[in-house]
N, C-alpha and C positions, 0 to 999 in steps of 0.2 A: 702732122696733125690730120686727124680724120675729119671728113666733112660733117658739118652739123645739119645742113640742109641739102637735100638732093633734088634734082630735077625729076619729073615723073619718069623719064627714060632711065635715069640712074637708079631710081627706086625699083623699076621693073627689072633691071639687070641684077640688082641686089637680091630680089625675091625669086629670080629665075622665071618670070612670067612676062607676057607681052605688055606693050604700052597701053593698048586699049583696055586690057583687064585692069591695069592700075587706075585708069580713068573711071571704070565701072566701080571699083572699090572706093574711090574718092567720092563719086556721086552718091553711093549708098551710105557713106559715112563709116564704113568699115576701116578705112585708112584715112587719117587726118592730114590736112595740109594747111599751109599759110600762104597768104598773098603778100608779095612785096611789089607794090606798084601793079603792073599787069602780069607779073611772073608768079607762077604757082610753084611752091617748093614743099617737099615732103620732109618733115623732120626725121633724122636718122633714127631717133628713139621710137618714132611712130612705126617705122618699118620693123624694128625689133619687137615691139609690142604686138604688132599684127602677126608676125611669125610665131611668137609665143602663144597667142590666142589660138592659132591653128593647131598647135601641138596639144593644147589643153582640150580642144573640142573634138579632135579626131579620136576614134576608138583605139583602144590599146590592142596591139598585135602581139600574139604569143607564138 
């Protein structure tokens, strides 16, 4: 079974970026997260949606 919620570090690894960049994205609202008690988790579908939005917003290369 695949994980539904990722730690910020796991989300960073999935996106191939650093942990501090993930926190920047969370702060700006570009990447969504949920809190469970004091823990912050990033839904796996939010990671996929963010990656898809990057693909749509980047210029096409020929």
